[in-house]
C-alpha positions as CSV (number, residue, x, y, z in Angstrom):
1,M,15.0,-0.4,17.7
2,P,12.8,1.5,15.9
3,V,11.3,1.5,13.2
4,P,10.8,4.1,10.5
5,V,8.0,5.6,9.2
6,F,8.9,8.0,6.6
7,T,6.2,11.0,5.3
8,H,6.4,14.3,4.2
9,P,4.8,16.9,5.5
10,D,3.8,17.9,1.2
11,S,1.0,14.5,1.4
12,L,-0.6,16.9,3.6
13,L,-1.5,18.9,1.1
14,H,-3.0,16.7,-1.7
15,D,-6.3,17.9,-1.6
16,P,-9.2,16.0,-3.0
17,G,-12.1,18.4,-2.0
18,P,-14.7,18.1,1.1
19,G,-16.1,15.4,1.4
20,H,-13.9,13.1,0.6
21,P,-13.2,10.2,2.1
22,E,-9.7,10.0,1.4
23,R,-8.9,14.0,2.4
24,P,-5.9,14.5,5.3
25,E,-6.6,14.1,8.3
26,R,-6.6,9.7,7.3
27,L,-2.2,11.0,8.3
28,R,-3.1,13.7,10.3
29,A,-4.0,11.4,13.1
30,I,-1.1,8.8,12.3
31,L,1.3,11.0,12.5
32,H,-0.7,12.5,15.9
33,V,-0.6,8.4,17.1
34,L,2.8,8.3,16.4
35,A,4.2,10.7,18.0
36,S,3.8,9.3,21.5
37,E,4.2,5.8,20.0
38,P,7.8,4.4,20.9
39,A,7.6,1.3,18.2
40,A,7.8,4.3,15.6
41,E,11.0,7.0,14.4
42,R,9.2,9.3,12.1
43,R,11.8,10.7,8.7
44,E,11.5,12.1,5.7
45,S,10.1,10.5,2.7
46,P,12.3,12.0,-0.5
47,E,11.3,12.3,-3.9
48,A,10.9,9.2,-6.4
49,P,13.4,9.8,-8.6
50,V,11.8,10.1,-12.5
51,E,13.0,7.2,-13.9
52,L,11.7,4.6,-11.3
53,L,8.3,6.1,-11.9
54,E,9.8,5.6,-15.3
55,S,10.0,1.8,-14.8
56,V,5.9,1.4,-14.0
57,H,3.9,4.0,-15.4
58,A,4.0,5.4,-18.8
59,A,6.1,8.8,-19.5
60,T,2.8,10.8,-20.3
61,Y,0.4,10.0,-18.1
62,L,3.9,11.0,-15.5
63,R,3.8,14.5,-17.7
64,R,-0.4,14.8,-17.4
65,L,-0.3,15.0,-13.5
66,R,2.5,16.3,-13.5
67,D,1.4,19.4,-15.5
68,T,-2.3,18.6,-14.1
69,A,-0.8,19.4,-10.6
70,E,0.5,22.7,-12.4
71,Q,-2.5,24.4,-13.6
72,G,-4.4,23.8,-10.0
73,G,-5.7,20.5,-10.5
74,G,-8.6,18.3,-11.6
75,V,-10.9,16.1,-11.6
76,L,-8.5,12.7,-13.0
77,D,-11.8,9.8,-13.2
78,A,-14.8,9.8,-11.1
79,D,-12.5,9.5,-6.8
80,T,-9.6,10.6,-8.2
81,T,-9.2,14.4,-7.8
82,M,-5.6,16.4,-8.0
83,S,-4.4,20.1,-6.8
84,A,-1.8,22.0,-6.9
85,D,-0.3,20.1,-4.5
86,S,-1.2,17.0,-5.5
87,W,2.2,16.3,-7.7
88,R,4.4,16.4,-4.8
89,A,2.4,15.0,-2.9
90,A,2.6,12.1,-4.8
91,L,6.2,12.5,-4.9
92,R,6.7,12.0,-1.3
93,S,4.4,8.3,-1.0
94,A,6.3,6.9,-3.6
95,G,9.1,8.4,-2.3
96,G,8.8,7.4,1.1
97,A,7.6,3.3,-0.2
98,V,11.3,3.7,-2.0
99,A,13.2,4.8,0.9
100,A,11.9,2.1,2.9
101,V,12.7,-0.6,0.5
102,Q,16.6,1.4,0.5
103,H,16.5,0.7,4.4
104,A,15.1,-2.8,4.3
105,L,17.0,-4.1,2.2
106,A,20.4,-2.1,3.9
107,G,19.8,-4.5,6.4
108,K,18.5,-1.8,8.7
109,G,15.6,-3.9,10.0
110,S,11.5,-3.0,9.4
111,A,9.7,0.3,7.3
112,F,6.5,2.3,7.0
113,S,5.7,4.5,4.8
114,A,3.1,6.9,5.5
115,G,2.0,8.7,2.8
116,R,-0.4,9.7,0.5
117,P,-2.4,9.5,-2.1
118,P,-2.8,5.9,-2.2
119,G,-1.0,3.6,-5.1
120,H,-3.0,0.3,-6.0
121,H,-5.0,0.7,-8.0
122,A,-3.6,3.1,-10.8
123,L,-3.3,1.7,-13.5
124,R,-0.2,2.4,-16.2
125,D,-1.4,4.9,-17.5
126,A,-4.0,6.4,-15.4
127,A,-5.4,6.6,-12.4
128,M,-8.9,4.9,-10.4
129,G,-9.6,5.0,-7.1
130,F,-8.2,7.8,-4.7
131,C,-4.7,6.8,-7.0
132,L,-2.0,8.3,-8.8
133,L,1.0,6.4,-8.0
134,G,1.4,2.8,-8.1
135,N,2.6,2.9,-4.2
136,A,3.2,-0.8,-3.8
137,V,4.6,-1.7,-6.8
138,I,7.6,0.9,-7.6
139,A,9.4,0.0,-4.1
140,A,9.0,-4.4,-6.2
141,R,10.7,-2.0,-9.0
142,A,13.1,0.0,-5.9
143,G,13.9,-3.1,-4.3
144,Q,14.4,-5.9,-7.5
145,A,17.5,-2.7,-8.5
146,L,19.2,-3.1,-5.2
147,G,19.1,-6.7,-5.6
148,A,15.7,-8.3,-4.6
149,G,14.8,-10.8,-7.4
150,R,12.2,-12.4,-5.6
151,A,9.4,-9.5,-4.3
152,L,5.7,-10.6,-2.4
153,I,3.0,-7.1,-2.9
154,V,0.5,-8.5,0.2
155,D,-2.4,-6.4,-0.5
156,W,-4.7,-6.5,2.3
157,D,-7.1,-3.3,1.5
158,V,-11.0,-4.2,1.9
159,H,-10.2,-3.5,-2.1
160,H,-8.9,-4.6,-4.3
161,G,-5.5,-3.6,-5.9
162,N,-6.8,-4.4,-9.1
163,G,-3.9,-1.1,-10.2
164,T,-0.7,-3.7,-8.8
165,Q,-2.2,-7.0,-10.0
166,A,-2.3,-5.3,-13.5
167,L,1.7,-4.1,-13.4
168,V,2.4,-6.8,-12.2
169,E,0.1,-10.1,-14.0
170,H,2.9,-10.8,-16.9
171,D,5.8,-10.3,-14.0
172,A,7.1,-14.1,-12.7
173,S,9.8,-11.9,-10.1
174,V,6.5,-10.2,-7.8
175,R,3.5,-12.6,-6.6
176,F,0.6,-10.3,-5.3
177,V,-2.5,-11.8,-2.3
178,S,-4.5,-9.7,-1.6
179,L,-7.8,-10.7,0.2
180,H,-11.0,-8.0,-0.6
181,Q,-14.3,-7.5,-0.1
182,S,-16.6,-9.3,-3.6
183,P,-18.0,-8.3,-4.9
184,W,-17.0,-4.5,-4.0
185,W,-15.8,-2.1,-4.8
186,P,-13.9,-2.0,-8.6
187,G,-14.7,-5.6,-9.7
188,T,-11.7,-7.8,-10.1
189,G,-10.3,-9.6,-7.6
190,A,-11.5,-13.1,-9.0
191,E,-10.1,-16.4,-7.9
192,S,-9.4,-17.1,-11.8
193,E,-7.7,-14.2,-12.4
194,R,-3.7,-16.5,-12.2
195,G,-1.9,-13.7,-14.5
196,V,1.5,-16.4,-15.0
197,G,0.5,-18.0,-12.2
198,N,1.5,-15.0,-9.3
199,I,-1.8,-13.5,-8.5
200,F,-3.0,-14.8,-5.6
201,N,-6.6,-13.1,-5.1
202,L,-9.0,-14.6,-2.4
203,P,-12.1,-12.0,-2.4
204,R,-14.8,-12.7,0.5
205,P,-17.3,-11.8,1.4
206,P,-18.9,-8.9,3.8
207,G,-19.3,-9.9,7.8
208,L,-17.7,-13.1,8.2
209,P,-15.7,-13.3,11.9
210,P,-12.0,-11.6,11.5
211,E,-10.4,-14.7,11.7
212,R,-11.4,-16.0,8.7
213,Y,-10.5,-12.8,7.3
214,V,-6.8,-13.8,9.1
215,D,-6.8,-17.5,8.1
216,D,-7.1,-17.7,4.6
217,L,-5.4,-14.3,3.9
218,W,-2.4,-17.1,5.5
219,S,-3.7,-19.5,3.5
220,G,-2.9,-17.5,0.1
221,I,0.2,-16.0,1.8
222,A,1.5,-19.9,2.3
223,H,0.5,-20.8,-0.8
224,A,2.3,-18.2,-2.7
225,T,5.3,-19.0,-1.1
226,A,4.9,-23.1,-1.0
227,D,8.3,-23.7,-3.2
228,W,8.5,-19.7,-4.1
229,T,10.8,-17.3,-1.4
230,P,11.2,-13.4,-1.4
231,D,14.0,-11.3,-0.9
232,L,11.2,-8.7,-0.2
233,I,7.8,-8.6,1.5
234,V,6.0,-5.0,0.7
235,I,2.6,-5.4,2.1
236,S,-0.1,-2.7,0.4
237,A,-1.3,-1.7,4.3
238,G,-4.9,-0.8,4.3
239,F,-7.2,-0.6,7.4
240,D,-10.3,-0.2,5.7
241,A,-11.3,-3.8,6.0
242,M,-11.9,-2.6,9.7
243,R,-15.8,-3.1,10.9
244,G,-17.4,-0.5,10.7
245,D,-15.5,2.1,7.5
246,P,-17.9,3.5,5.9
247,L,-15.6,2.0,2.6
248,G,-16.2,-1.5,3.8
249,G,-17.7,-4.6,5.4
250,F,-15.2,-6.8,7.0
251,T,-14.4,-7.2,10.5
252,L,-11.1,-6.7,11.0
253,E,-9.2,-5.0,14.3
254,P,-5.7,-3.8,14.4
255,E,-4.2,-6.5,16.3
256,H,-5.4,-8.8,14.0
257,Y,-2.9,-6.6,11.7
258,A,-0.4,-7.4,14.0
259,D,-0.9,-11.0,13.6
260,I,-0.9,-11.2,9.9
261,T,2.7,-9.2,10.0
262,T,4.3,-11.2,12.7
263,R,3.0,-14.8,10.8
264,L,5.8,-12.7,7.9
265,R,8.5,-12.7,10.2
266,S,8.6,-15.6,11.1
267,R,7.1,-17.5,8.2
268,L,10.0,-15.3,5.9
269,P,13.1,-14.3,8.0
270,G,15.2,-13.6,5.8
271,A,12.9,-11.2,3.4
272,A,13.3,-7.7,4.1
273,L,9.3,-6.1,5.2
274,V,8.3,-3.3,4.4
275,G,4.4,-1.4,4.6
276,V,2.8,1.3,2.0
277,L,0.1,3.3,2.6
278,E,-3.6,2.1,1.6
279,G,-7.0,3.1,1.6
280,G,-8.6,3.4,5.5
281,Y,-11.5,5.9,7.0
282,I,-12.2,6.2,9.9
283,P,-8.7,7.8,10.9
284,D,-8.5,7.2,14.6
285,R,-8.4,3.5,13.5
286,L,-6.8,3.8,10.7
287,A,-3.8,5.4,13.3
288,A,-4.4,2.4,15.3
289,G,-3.7,0.0,12.9
290,V,-1.0,1.7,11.1
291,A,0.0,1.5,15.6
292,A,-0.4,-2.2,15.3
293,C,1.7,-3.1,12.1
294,I,4.7,-1.0,13.9
295,R,4.4,-2.5,16.8
296,A,5.0,-6.0,15.4
297,M,7.3,-5.2,12.5
298,A,9.8,-3.8,15.7
């Protein structure tokens, strides 16, 4: 059965400006590859409901994002810029993550959300690192509202998902496992950061053999789920840990993402599984990684 890939044309309209790494070509490359991928079936992302966004982010922050877009855009931090269409894009990006969870929890199989802007650096009341809304956490909260009491977020983006960690580190119903490059931006993600025992950080140096990264991530996932079985797994699916990415120094290839996805399905067969797009800044490589992940989901 094909894996539904939730996306929307509005996600292509978010424009951080010339030369910005998080550019529309990233998503265009993904859609081009998936158009001929039998394992994928494109579906339209809805807008995320504001009440769900307010369960993750401050209402004043959400209004600020909307108002900034309505005023034609603006700079939010050194790395994060909005254009006039960025709020619409963010609503679709979060909405695709929610739709993927709804599909998976309905017993219809795994699903993937291919939206932009990404989300794992977004804080409760601030944008950061190209990210506006915490899509993975929004997805987890949507799942919990549908009865999935325990949510596991696995973040394999090369950068630490500091926003995701900050949003869940006091909530034992969500566990967060992050493999990320260290030392590297944003400088968070030490192994000693444990939250309420629900945070499992795996900081690693660049340039290691890819099998080492896979094995270490898998050890972290096994540790997090040894005495705790999730109802929902959300993969914070960044592909900037692939060899050659300009924003990272890891060495993974598409088959390594497929391997981890397959292992997740085998270890936790009762959990609904969704992927939510994060980083990856060589468009063709990004698309290959997404396709490999979706084939493993199927």
